[in-house]
TIDREN-472724 format. One line per field, with one value per residue (C-alpha): x, y, z. Coordinates in steps of 0.1 Angstrom, whole numbers, plus 5000, padded with zeros to 4 digits. Example, Ala and Ser with C-alpha at 12.3 -4.5 7.8 and 13.67 -1.06 7.14 Angstrom:
! TIDREN-472724
x <- (5123,5137)
y <- (4955,4989)
z <- (5078,5071)
//
This chain:
! TIDREN-472724
x <- (6397,6420,6415,6426,6458,6477,6485,6452,6456,6427,6437,6416,6416,6417,6381,6367,6367,6392,6399,6364,6362,6396,6384,6345,6366,6387,6364,6338,6333,6334,6370,6382,6371,6397,6425,6434,6460,6439,6435,6461,6462,6499,6484,6511,6496,6519,6555,6570,6604,6612,6632,6603,6586,6595,6591,6554,6545,6565,6548,6511,6519,6535,6571,6605,6617,6644,6618,6589,6597,6603,6573,6552,6570,6547,6514,6483,6473,6462,6481,6460,6488,6467,6474,6510,6509,6534,6558,6550,6586,6597,6566,6568,6598,6583,6555,6576,6599,6574,6556,6579,6591,6556,6536,6504,6502,6478,6482,6454,6466,6453,6471,6468,6489,6496,6521,6538,6540,6544,6512,6495,6457,6442,6411,6397,6376,6359,6328,6298,6267,6251,6213,6210,6212,6176,6169,6181,6153,6120,6091,6062,6049,6039,6074,6082,6079,6100,6124,6118,6134,6159,6172,6169,6185,6217,6245,6255,6212,6220,6244,6235,6201,6209,6235,6208,6184,6212,6218,6180,6162,6123,6139,6129,6135,6110,6089,6099,6132,6143,6159,6178,6192,6204,6220,6236,6255,6260,6277,6296,6311,6297,6330,6315,6331,6316,6288,6287,6304,6267,6242,6258,6248,6210,6217,6217,6208,6182,6188,6185,6210,6235,6232,6235,6262,6285,6277,6290,6319,6324,6323,6344,6375,6367,6376,6399,6418,6423,6453,6439,6422,6386,6381,6408,6387,6355,6369,6392,6357,6339,6360,6368,6330,6328,6355,6333,6307,6331,6329,6364,6366,6361,6384,6413,6408,6405,6436,6455,6445,6460,6492,6478,6479,6448,6440,6420,6401,6429,6458,6443,6437,6471,6489,6460,6448,6462,6474,6502,6513,6509,6526,6503,6478,6449,6429,6448,6419,6443,6465,6436,6427,6412,6404,6409,6375,6362,6376,6358,6325,6340,6358,6322,6309,6335,6327,6292,6303,6323,6356,6365,6361,6353,6362,6337,6352,6379,6385,6395,6374,6400,6398,6410,6411,6404,6438,6420,6405,6437,6458,6432,6436,6476,6471,6456,6480,6510,6490,6489,6527,6516,6528,6553,6548,6520,6543,6565,6540,6530,6567,6567,6540,6550,6588,6565,6538,6567,6592,6558,6553,6585,6585,6548,6544,6548,6523,6485,6482,6504,6477,6463,6496,6509,6475,6483,6522,6509,6481,6506,6530,6519,6520,6554,6571,6557,6571,6607,6606,6596,6625,6649,6651,6639,6650,6669,6681,6645,6636,6659,6645,6613,6625,6650,6621,6600,6625,6627,6594,6599,6574,6589,6600,6563,6555,6587,6600,6634,6651,6629,6637,6672,6668,6650,6676,6710,6688,6685,6715,6738,6716,6717,6758,6754,6739,6771,6751,6742,6743,6773,6753,6722,6745,6762,6727,6713,6743,6736,6702,6709,6732,6708,6682,6713,6717,6682,6684,6714,6737,6772,6775,6767,6794,6811,6784,6785,6820,6815,6784,6810,6838,6812,6805,6828,6857,6846,6812,6788,6751,6725,6713,6749,6764,6726,6730,6769,6755,6722,6750,6775,6750,6728,6760,6790,6774,6798,6783,6802,6770,6749,6770,6759,6729,6721,6749,6722,6690,6707,6712,6683,6659,6682,6672,6634,6632,6613,6602,6640,6649,6622,6635,6673,6664,6644,6676,6697,6677,6667,6708,6705,6677,6704,6735,6732,6731,6693,6689,6712,6684,6651,6662,6668,6638,6612,6625,6620,6585,6576,6583,6565,6535,6536,6535,6502,6511,6501,6533,6552,6538,6542,6578,6586,6571,6594,6627,6612,6598,6634,6645,6616,6624,6663,6653,6631,6600,6579,6545,6558,6567,6536,6518,6537,6540,6507,6496,6524,6508,6483,6484,6502,6469,6446,6437,6455,6489,6486,6503,6538,6552,6581,6568,6544,6571,6587,6558,6557,6593,6590,6554,6579,6607,6582,6566,6594,6607,6573,6568,6540,6565,6537,6525,6560,6573,6539,6545,6582,6570,6549,6575,6604,6578,6570,6602,6614,6584,6591,6627,6631,6660,6666,6691,6717,6712,6734,6723,6692,6709,6717,6677,6663,6691,6683,6639,6650,6668,6639,6615,6640,6641,6605,6593,6618,6631,6603,6576,6590,6597,6557,6547,6572,6550,6520,6526,6545,6511,6494,6481,6488,6451,6456,6493,6485,6455,6480,6500,6480,6462,6429,6402,6404,6385,6375,6370,6391,6420,6440,6427,6420,6412,6378,6391,6412,6377,6360,6391,6394,6356,6353,6393,6370,6347,6374,6372,6405,6426,6411,6379,6382,6399,6371,6346,6358,6370,6409,6435,6447,6479,6464,6443,6479,6488,6458,6460,6494,6488,6460,6484,6509,6485,6464,6506,6492,6470,6489,6525,6524,6501,6513,6494,6474,6462,6453,6416,6413,6427,6412,6373,6385,6392,6362,6343,6358,6348,6315,6308,6304,6311)
y <- (2824,2855,2844,2811,2815,2848,2845,2840,2841,2849,2832,2835,2843,2881,2903,2872,2896,2891,2927,2935,2908,2912,2954,2941,2917,2940,2968,2950,2958,2926,2925,2958,2961,2933,2947,2980,2991,2994,2977,2988,2980,2979,2978,2960,2963,2987,2975,2965,2945,2935,2963,2980,2955,2972,3000,3001,2980,3006,3034,3024,3016,3051,3046,3038,3009,3004,3007,2983,2951,2973,2990,2962,2935,2960,2962,2945,2950,2935,2940,2935,2927,2936,2920,2899,2876,2891,2889,2858,2850,2885,2886,2853,2863,2893,2876,2852,2879,2902,2873,2862,2896,2907,2876,2900,2910,2892,2893,2891,2890,2888,2865,2846,2818,2811,2824,2788,2806,2781,2781,2803,2793,2793,2803,2804,2824,2815,2822,2838,2815,2802,2793,2758,2746,2740,2774,2781,2766,2785,2751,2775,2755,2749,2751,2782,2802,2779,2780,2817,2814,2796,2819,2850,2832,2826,2856,2860,2864,2887,2908,2910,2923,2951,2960,2961,2983,3007,3007,3005,3016,2998,2967,2937,2896,2876,2844,2866,2869,2843,2821,2841,2855,2822,2815,2844,2843,2809,2816,2845,2815,2839,2862,2895,2918,2899,2903,2936,2944,2928,2943,2979,2969,2972,3005,3001,2966,2936,2912,2886,2900,2902,2868,2857,2878,2865,2832,2836,2846,2820,2796,2811,2815,2783,2768,2796,2791,2763,2769,2793,2783,2784,2810,2836,2828,2841,2872,2878,2867,2894,2922,2915,2916,2950,2965,2954,2974,3004,3027,3033,3066,3051,3017,3040,3057,3032,3017,3046,3050,3014,3039,3062,3046,3068,3103,3138,3143,3172,3146,3123,3147,3155,3126,3107,3133,3135,3109,3085,3065,3083,3059,3031,3019,3037,3002,3003,3020,3032,3055,3078,3108,3114,3151,3172,3186,3154,3134,3143,3129,3099,3094,3101,3072,3046,3053,3043,3012,3001,3007,3034,3041,3079,3094,3121,3124,3145,3182,3177,3142,3115,3081,3049,3015,2988,2960,2937,2961,2986,2956,2946,2980,2978,2944,2964,2993,2969,2950,2983,2994,3023,3015,3025,3070,3063,3059,3084,3110,3102,3108,3140,3151,3141,3160,3190,3186,3181,3207,3234,3215,3223,3261,3269,3250,3270,3292,3301,3269,3250,3223,3215,3207,3185,3169,3164,3149,3128,3111,3113,3091,3062,3077,3095,3053,3040,3065,3067,3023,3032,3057,3037,3020,3042,3078,3078,3118,3121,3102,3119,3155,3137,3121,3157,3171,3153,3154,3193,3196,3172,3147,3113,3134,3140,3110,3088,3078,3089,3054,3051,3079,3076,3039,3058,3087,3063,3040,3062,3084,3052,3045,3083,3082,3050,3067,3093,3118,3138,3174,3180,3205,3177,3151,3175,3187,3154,3139,3162,3162,3126,3136,3155,3122,3107,3137,3134,3100,3107,3093,3104,3095,3121,3138,3118,3124,3158,3158,3136,3168,3193,3174,3169,3206,3221,3243,3277,3269,3269,3255,3266,3235,3222,3254,3246,3209,3220,3248,3223,3196,3217,3231,3196,3175,3193,3229,3250,3283,3291,3274,3303,3321,3300,3290,3326,3327,3298,3311,3342,3323,3303,3338,3349,3315,3329,3295,3308,3273,3267,3301,3296,3261,3281,3307,3288,3269,3293,3311,3279,3281,3317,3312,3284,3300,3333,3365,3368,3402,3394,3360,3383,3402,3370,3350,3384,3387,3348,3351,3380,3359,3332,3345,3369,3332,3322,3290,3272,3245,3270,3302,3272,3259,3296,3302,3276,3295,3328,3308,3296,3330,3342,3311,3324,3358,3344,3352,3326,3346,3348,3322,3305,3323,3314,3275,3273,3287,3266,3230,3244,3246,3213,3196,3212,3181,3193,3201,3170,3148,3164,3142,3156,3195,3178,3158,3194,3212,3183,3190,3226,3225,3202,3227,3256,3236,3229,3266,3271,3251,3229,3197,3171,3179,3183,3145,3137,3156,3149,3108,3113,3140,3112,3083,3105,3108,3075,3064,3093,3088,3125,3130,3162,3157,3163,3192,3222,3240,3215,3192,3215,3234,3198,3188,3221,3216,3177,3187,3210,3184,3158,3182,3188,3153,3125,3098,3078,3103,3110,3077,3068,3098,3097,3060,3079,3099,3072,3054,3083,3089,3121,3140,3130,3141,3177,3181,3171,3193,3225,3217,3208,3182,3149,3144,3104,3118,3098,3119,3088,3071,3037,3020,3002,2971,2984,3002,2970,2949,2979,2980,2944,2943,2970,2945,2922,2900,2878,2874,2843,2850,2884,2865,2841,2865,2884,2852,2863,2847,2857,2864,2892,2905,2907,2928,2949,2949,2964,2990,3002,3004,3019,3049,3049,3064,3100,3097,3080,3066,3043,3016,2984,2948,2946,2987,2978,2968,3003,3024,3011,3016,3047,3064,3047,3064,3098,3093,3084,3113,3086,3103)
z <- (5532,5538,5581,5574,5548,5547,5512,5487,5449,5430,5397,5361,5328,5318,5322,5342,5370,5391,5402,5405,5433,5448,5457,5462,5489,5503,5504,5527,5561,5567,5557,5564,5602,5608,5596,5617,5600,5569,5531,5510,5471,5448,5406,5389,5355,5342,5360,5334,5346,5385,5391,5398,5417,5449,5451,5432,5460,5490,5475,5471,5510,5512,5525,5506,5494,5514,5546,5534,5554,5580,5581,5577,5603,5627,5609,5603,5571,5540,5505,5473,5449,5416,5379,5390,5364,5343,5377,5389,5397,5416,5432,5447,5461,5472,5490,5507,5523,5537,5551,5567,5577,5590,5611,5609,5572,5547,5510,5482,5448,5417,5386,5354,5371,5406,5423,5438,5470,5505,5519,5493,5487,5451,5443,5407,5396,5368,5344,5360,5371,5335,5333,5320,5281,5282,5291,5256,5239,5233,5250,5255,5277,5314,5323,5310,5339,5357,5332,5335,5370,5369,5336,5359,5384,5368,5381,5343,5333,5359,5350,5311,5326,5346,5317,5295,5314,5314,5276,5277,5308,5291,5289,5305,5308,5302,5284,5248,5253,5279,5253,5231,5265,5281,5246,5247,5278,5280,5239,5259,5285,5312,5309,5324,5301,5269,5288,5290,5261,5248,5264,5256,5221,5229,5214,5182,5178,5184,5215,5182,5162,5188,5194,5163,5153,5181,5174,5138,5150,5178,5153,5131,5157,5176,5135,5126,5159,5173,5186,5214,5247,5244,5270,5254,5218,5232,5246,5214,5194,5210,5211,5173,5163,5186,5167,5136,5152,5154,5124,5103,5125,5158,5145,5133,5174,5195,5181,5185,5216,5226,5235,5261,5299,5309,5289,5285,5258,5246,5244,5226,5200,5200,5199,5175,5155,5117,5096,5110,5081,5049,5028,5035,5014,5005,5020,5053,5074,5104,5084,5075,5086,5121,5123,5161,5162,5159,5182,5216,5200,5185,5223,5239,5212,5222,5260,5253,5233,5263,5247,5273,5306,5316,5350,5355,5388,5381,5358,5331,5323,5325,5295,5301,5282,5304,5304,5281,5256,5251,5241,5213,5203,5199,5186,5154,5159,5158,5127,5107,5116,5134,5169,5167,5151,5184,5202,5193,5192,5225,5242,5222,5240,5269,5266,5253,5287,5312,5301,5304,5339,5351,5337,5352,5384,5404,5406,5405,5387,5410,5424,5389,5379,5408,5400,5362,5374,5393,5374,5335,5358,5348,5313,5318,5323,5296,5277,5293,5288,5250,5248,5262,5231,5208,5212,5250,5244,5241,5273,5291,5282,5297,5329,5336,5338,5360,5380,5380,5395,5424,5412,5421,5460,5467,5457,5476,5447,5443,5441,5412,5393,5398,5377,5348,5347,5353,5322,5300,5308,5296,5266,5254,5259,5239,5205,5204,5200,5232,5238,5266,5288,5286,5296,5325,5333,5338,5359,5386,5386,5387,5416,5435,5436,5451,5479,5488,5496,5520,5496,5496,5455,5448,5449,5421,5401,5403,5393,5365,5354,5360,5341,5312,5305,5280,5290,5295,5299,5327,5335,5363,5367,5376,5395,5416,5421,5429,5460,5474,5476,5496,5521,5524,5524,5535,5556,5535,5546,5507,5494,5501,5476,5450,5453,5445,5413,5402,5405,5385,5361,5358,5360,5328,5314,5322,5340,5368,5386,5389,5404,5426,5440,5441,5462,5481,5489,5496,5518,5539,5538,5552,5579,5595,5591,5590,5612,5617,5603,5570,5573,5581,5546,5529,5536,5536,5495,5489,5510,5485,5454,5466,5475,5441,5423,5445,5444,5480,5481,5470,5499,5521,5513,5522,5553,5560,5565,5573,5605,5617,5617,5629,5660,5661,5671,5698,5682,5696,5679,5649,5646,5655,5628,5597,5611,5612,5580,5564,5577,5567,5536,5533,5546,5514,5494,5466,5482,5508,5481,5484,5519,5522,5529,5550,5571,5573,5583,5611,5624,5622,5646,5671,5671,5679,5706,5725,5726,5733,5763,5754,5758,5758,5729,5710,5720,5703,5673,5670,5674,5638,5622,5628,5618,5588,5578,5580,5556,5532,5529,5538,5558,5577,5603,5579,5567,5584,5608,5612,5635,5658,5665,5669,5698,5713,5705,5726,5750,5759,5754,5778,5805,5807,5806,5817,5788,5796,5792,5762,5748,5756,5742,5710,5705,5707,5679,5655,5653,5641,5604,5590,5599,5630,5635,5614,5643,5675,5653,5653,5683,5665,5682,5664,5634,5648,5686,5700,5714,5718,5679,5687,5663,5654,5666,5692,5703,5704,5719,5745,5756,5763,5781,5806,5816,5823,5797,5795,5760,5751,5757,5740,5711,5709,5707,5681,5658,5663,5683,5718,5701,5680,5705,5726,5696,5704,5738,5731,5707,5733,5762,5741,5725,5761,5776,5765,5795,5820,5819,5846,5829,5840,5826,5864,5860,5819,5828,5851,5831,5798,5818,5830,5797,5780,5807,5797,5762,5772,5795,5821,5856)
//
């Protein structure tokens, strides 16, 4: 269907397997090989307002929301939008705009509702295929083997059998249980979630008891809740039955876990343990006590009963509830009146956790803090939304702490951070209880978020922050942002002294992480603006402070101004050593999520390569750095001193290559992914052993071009249009410019043939 329609929507009820089907299709070789710019997933499950839709999709693609359409315009990729039903109109509008802007974009969406977009191809996702009704009857005659084969051949029975063997390795489908299994999966309407939950019960119940239990529940639900649609009633009945099989303690914890998007066992203990409703009637089970010591065991029991999913690939293990089971858990929590209490506990825990993260994230455990912040962002968003209505002052503390960790800028989500900051600040102001210092700090950090996006509104917000401070008082936060904006935006040299004052104030308050960032910005300013001798002293001091933390991200950033000073002193060997070490740290898997640092690392390598005379590689790296700046929203040239260094490096490369060659090589860099760009910047061989970075599909097209195939014939051979072949040929020409800048249409066959021969080692 994706080859015939640019928008395909998988439609079906919750729990029927739309997401599983979409991910299976999107990851298949038949699909991935078609899209040379890849397959990308945006999960919309926890986005509760259309305002955040565009930013969420952009973040999934690794770009700023403002650059989304421009980024996609030249891409040939598949975008998977998962769980669209609660944002139908907004998703429909976004899909329409993106499809109009990007002619080679395809979208695969999952939703409970149609999107109603022109050209949308809808694929209903129904329950799994069931065995025939007659298979539910025990015949005991010669037809038994035929019925057994029919039963085993149905999708629903195959799923049940697979899950049953996981629960009990000795379990087998046979003549003695064929009818019961057929009856069970038919009673469950072939819904995958219901079948899997039922199969798990084989650990503690007989097949007969499972079948009879579910049948009774369905009858009760159908007659007692006739307004429900059949499939929803079936799923609700399955979950009701699973709920009643839980112990009282399992029920209490399962319901309370509904407030968590994902969690670790210690977080669950901190939020869910204890008595939440001491005034409830003693018969209200959910208000009873849960001991901290028992939570890990109860979580394990809920994992075994398929109500929680454990991700053991992370450390510590992280857990989550399926979307449907989480909604079900929250329903019980609301019925007993505990939801608000648990959400307040959740927000309280996050306030304490993010405060610790803000204070401790620059240190020996820096990678663990960064990973934890990244994984907890869904929880942060839910807490911010709840606090905006319940306790905006607490919500302001959470968003303020996360901004101090720089997690929003690391993920290219500065626009979203500003949205939450302004929404919570307005709500907190409305309470009349927001302390003046906290209001001033929030305004200052909001100004910083605007500064980082290149918005001149930062001056207005900073002035509001200054005015919010009580007379005769000061704030290191306001002082820091004052210095940062004075340097980054207005190129004021006095900003260095202001940043030093802010760093000292942070140190006096015991805020070591904030001290380091204030000192870093001050050191960068000194590196560009002050005489090399003075700057050398500053960078040496800051590098020592950074190395004492043993945090790889902090050390990598400290090497940036040190390398700049080395360049200014014409110590190219020292600059080379520092810049390579910084980029190697930024490439580490536990640091590479920090988009900003990596972008600056590439920019620094461009300067050094240009000054060293390696103009060809410098031009490629410049293209890669420019593309990454565009995608992540990083701004560099507005920072004082950077523009001059950048202009000097560009002039050197232009003089060495000429404008045409420079443009061609920049285009090569702009097509590179992060790993390839870093390898190029460091002078390493490309991981894919293809120095031009051709994708698998581009390599296929190149092979046929080398054999003098015409575009129409290539399209017919590969099952793509002539226009798509022309697009691939254009990308091949662009990438091969690094090896022959004079490529023309008539020379393309010879150039491609020679390039492929070199790859194969053919003389």
